[in-house]
Structures are given as structure tokens and as C-alpha cells.
N, C-alpha and C positions, 0 to 999 in steps of 0.2 A: 716503393717501386710501383710505379703506375704504368699500366699497360693499356693500350687501346682496345685490346681484346676483352670481350666480356667473359665473365667467369662462367663456368659450366652451369651454375644455378640460374644465372640470368638468361643464358641461352635456352634452357628448358622452359622458363616461364614465357619467353617470347614465342617459342614454338607452340606451346600449349594454347596461347591466345590465338595464334594463326590457325591452328587446327580447329579450335572452337569456332572461329570466324568462318572458316571454310565449311565446317559442318552445318552451321546455322544457315549459311548461304545455300548450301546444297539442299538442306531440308526445306528452305523457303521455295527453292526452284521446284522441288518435288511436290510440295504442297500446291503450288500454282498449277503444275501439270495435272495433278489429281483433281483439283477443283475444275479445271477446264474440261477434263474427261467426264466428271460428274455432271457438269452443265450440259455437255453434249449428249450424254445418256438420258438425262432428264428431258431434253428437247425431243429425243427419239421416242420416249415413253409418251409424252404429250401428243406428238404427231400420230403415233400408233393408235392411241385412244381415240383421237379425232377421226382417223381413218376407219376404225371399227364402228364408230357411231354412224359415219356416212354409209358404210356397207349395210348396216342394220336398217337405216332409213330406206336405202335403195331396195333392199330385199322386201321390206314391208310394202313399199309402193308397187313393186313387181307382182307380189302376191295379190294385192288389191286389184291391180289391172287384169291379172289372169282370171280372177273370179268375175270381175265386171264384164270382161269381153270374151269369156270362154265360149260362148254360144254364137259369137259373131259369124263364123263361117256357116254354122247350121242355119242361122237366121237368114243369111245371104242365100243359101241354097233353097230355103223355103219361099222366098219371094216370087219365083216363077209359078209356084203352086198357087199362091195367093192371087197372082195376076190371072191365072187360068180360072180360078173360082169366080173372081169378079167378072171376067168376060162371060162365063157361063150364066151368071145371074142376069147380066145385061141382055144376053141373047135370049134367055127364057122369057123376058118381058114381051117379046114380039114373036116368039117361036110358035109355029103351028105343028111342027113335026117333032114328036117326042123322041124318035129314034136318034135324031141329031143331038138332042140334049143328053140322052143316055150315052152316046158315043163320046161326047165331050167329058162327061163325068168319069167314064172309064179311062180316058186318056189322062185326066187329072189325077185319078187314083193311082195309075201306074207311075206318073211323075212323082207323086208324093212318096210312094213305096220306094222308088229308086233313090230319092233324096234321103230317106231314112236309112236305106242300106248303105249309102255312102258314108253315113255317120256311124255305122256299126250296129244299127238297130234292125234286126231281122225278124221276120214273122215265124211263129211256130204254128204250123197248120198240119196237125197230126192225123188227118183222116186216113184210116186203114192201118195205122201204126199201133204197136203194142202200147197199152196204157202205161204211162210212167208218172207216178205221183209227184216227181220232182219238177215236171214240166207241164202237167195236165191237172185240171181240177174236174172231177167227175160231177156232173150235174144230175145225171140219171143213168140207170142201167136198163137195157132192153134185151129181150131175147131176140136172137137173130140166127137163123140157120145158115145164112150166107157168110157171116163174119165170125171169125174165130173168137173164142172166149177171151176177155180182157184186152180186146182191141177196140179202137175208136170207131164208132159208127158214124157219128156226125159231130161237127164243130159248131157250137153256138157262137163262140167268140174266140178269134185267133189270139194266141199269146205272142209275147215279144221278148227277145233277148237283146241286151246291149253288150256288145263285145263278149259274148259267151255267158253273161250273167242274166239270169231271169228277171225281167221287169214285171211281166204279168203272165200267169199261167194261162194256157188255152183251156177254155171251158168246153167240156165235151160230154157226149153220150157214149157210154161204154157197153160193149156187147157182153151178155151173160152166156152166150153160146146157145146150145140147144135147150129147150124148155125143161128137160128131165134132170139136168145137173143143178145141185143146190148153189145158190148165189153166195157171194162172200158175206153178205149181211146175215144170211140164214146160218152160216157156219159159226159165226161169232157169238 
């Protein structure tokens, strides 16, 4: 008896081959998708690395430019002072009146001090103030009945602070007060 129908064993083997073929096809599709994602991620990694290198180069260039041109505004602000000094030298060649030269020097000095203050550099001129070793350098001590002990009598050289930070201390003469009091050096 022959039948057109397959036996159950034949059906199972056909189904097994079909399932295996479908599984292989599915796996190949998944593999292709995963490989595409890996390629995409690799491309992102390479691009990110290149971008980081570009950022690093730009930052290095910016730091170099900042160092190179950091005093540009200061230099620009000093140019009028230089011009004034040059005019003073030129005028001094033919000047007969010293008071005019002195007046020009005073104006130039004020211009220079103003320019320095714009940049945050201020003078420390402590005449009459209490001596402060953080901002003053004692060059001498003198007895003075008029000025209190440990106060500045005279300023040899003004000090300077840049944005609150001491650049140079003021060199000063400090009062010992009345002559009968022992000085700091004698007590030590």
C-alpha cells in the first residue's frame, strides 16, 4: 500500500532540516546586524579619538597664545607713556625752562601710575602707618618724638602689590619712638 503521504519519520526529518535552515539564516542575519553595529561603534571610537586629539591641539594652541599675548593690553596701555617720555626727551633738547620739564615728568609719572593701577598694580606708600613686616622692609630705625613707635617715618622706595599680592615691599625707616625706650634689636 503506497500512499502519497510521508511517514511521520520523514516529516520530522524535513521539519528538522527546515528548522536548521531557518536557524542558520537567522543566525547569519543576527551576525550581519552585530557586525554592522560593531563597525558603527568602531567608527564612533575612531571619530571620538580624532576629536579628542583636535581638542588637545586647540587647547595647547590656546594656552600658547594666552602666554604669548597675555601682556598685549598692558603693552598697549603703556604706549602713551612711552610717547610722553619720548616727547619729553625731544622737548628737553631745546628747553630753557626746567619747570616745564618737571611738569611734563610729573604728568608722565601720573599717567604711568594710572596705567599700572588699571592692570591691578598699586603702590604701597606707608608713610605714617604702623610697620607691617609683610608689606614693609625696614631699612633703618630712628628715634622720633613726633611719630609713634613702630610706625613708618620715611619711605625710601615704594612697594607694589599686584591684585593684592605683594610684588615688592616698601623700603622704609621705622620710628623707635622716644629715646628712653629700648629698641627691638636691644631686646633680642
